[in-house]
Structure formats: structure tokens, C-alpha cells
C-alpha positions in Angstrom: -0.2 0.0 0.0 1.6 3.3 -0.5 2.1 5.8 1.9 -0.3 8.4 2.8 0.3 12.0 1.5 2.0 14.6 3.9 -0.6 16.7 4.1 -3.1 13.6 5.0 -0.9 12.8 8.0 -0.6 16.2 9.0 -4.7 16.9 9.0 -5.0 13.5 11.2 -3.0 14.7 13.3 -5.1 18.0 13.9 -8.4 16.7 13.5 -10.2 15.8 16.7 -10.2 12.8 18.0 -13.0 10.5 18.3 -14.7 9.7 21.9 -13.7 6.2 22.2 -9.5 7.3 21.7 -9.7 8.6 25.6 -6.2 7.7 26.1 -4.6 9.5 23.9 -6.9 12.7 24.2 -6.0 12.8 27.6 -2.1 12.6 26.7 -2.8 15.2 23.8 -5.0 17.8 26.2 -2.0 17.3 29.2 0.8 18.1 26.4 -0.9 21.0 25.1 -2.2 22.7 28.8 2.0 22.2 29.4 3.0 23.9 26.6 0.3 26.7 27.9 2.1 26.6 31.3 6.0 26.4 29.6 4.7 29.9 27.9 3.2 31.2 30.9 7.0 30.7 32.5 8.6 32.4 29.7 7.0 35.1 29.6 7.3 35.9 33.7 10.7 35.1 33.6 11.4 37.0 30.6 9.3 40.3 32.0 7.8 40.7 28.9 4.0 41.1 29.9 1.8 38.4 30.7 -2.0 37.7 29.5 -5.1 39.6 31.6 -5.3 36.4 33.7 -1.8 35.9 35.0 -1.8 39.6 36.0 -4.4 39.3 37.9 -2.5 35.7 39.4 0.6 37.9 39.7 -1.1 40.4 41.8 -2.0 37.7 44.4 1.7 36.2 44.4 2.7 39.8 45.0 -0.4 40.5 47.9 0.3 37.1 49.7 3.7 35.3 49.0 1.8 32.2 47.7 4.1 30.9 44.6 2.1 31.9 41.3 1.5 28.2 40.3 -0.3 27.4 42.8 -2.0 30.8 42.6 -3.1 29.6 39.2 -4.5 26.7 40.7 -6.1 27.8 43.2 -7.8 30.5 40.9 -8.7 27.7 38.6 -10.4 25.3 41.2 -12.4 28.3 42.4 -14.0 29.7 39.1 -15.0 25.5 38.7 -16.9 25.8 42.5 -18.7 28.9 40.9 -19.8 26.4 38.1 -21.8 24.1 40.7 -24.5 26.8 41.3 -25.3 26.7 37.5 -25.2 23.4 37.6 -22.5 23.0 34.1 -21.0 19.9 34.1 -17.3 19.8 34.2 -15.6 17.7 31.9 -12.2 16.1 32.3 -10.1 18.5 30.2 -11.7 21.3 32.4 -9.9 19.9 35.5 -7.0 18.9 34.0 -7.0 22.9 32.8 -7.6 23.9 36.3 -4.6 21.9 38.1 -2.1 21.6 34.9 -1.5 24.6 34.0 -0.4 26.2 37.3 1.6 23.1 38.1 4.1 23.5 34.9 4.0 27.0 36.1 4.9 25.8 39.6 7.9 23.1 38.7 9.5 25.8 36.1 9.1 29.3 37.9 11.8 30.4 39.3 
């Protein structure tokens, strides 16, 4: 069988995965969220300015002395708690988002 063209292979990497491939979806989610955390850490270290949420996190870090990675996690969990009265369903990706980015920023942080 001939090899698939390069564009087809790249397209298959970028398309959403079916629901029955949960382990691969979770791994991709963790890799993506880790890259977000790495990017935030780079901006914080370089002092180039950060996104609005991260400015909020920086302010809390400066006022409380708690590391910014922990602040990101606390904020994420707090926002998820606000979903309870709205009766919103929290998916696995949302939970990973609340924890993974802050964890990576904490581990990479200076």
C-alpha cells in the first residue's frame, strides 16, 4: 500500500479524536496544557508582560507571597466551584486545565 501524502498525515494529527480514544485524547490535552504553562513561565521569566488572567495571578502572588503556580491552581478550582450553582458539567479537560497549567508554572518557575 502506498504511503499517505504528507498533508493527509498532518491533517490526521490535527483533527479531533473520536470519543473512544480517551487515553490519546488525555495525553494530547496534557501536552497542550503543559505547553501553555511553559509559555506562561517564559513570559514571566522574561518579564515581557502576560495575559490579563496572569496579571491577576501576579497581583495575588505579590500580595500573598504564595507561588504563582499555586495561585493559578487555586483560581482555577475556585472558578470551577462557581459552576456548581449554575449546574454546569465539568469535563476532564476542564479539570486538567485547572490543575495542569499551574503545576507546570510552579515546577518551571524561578
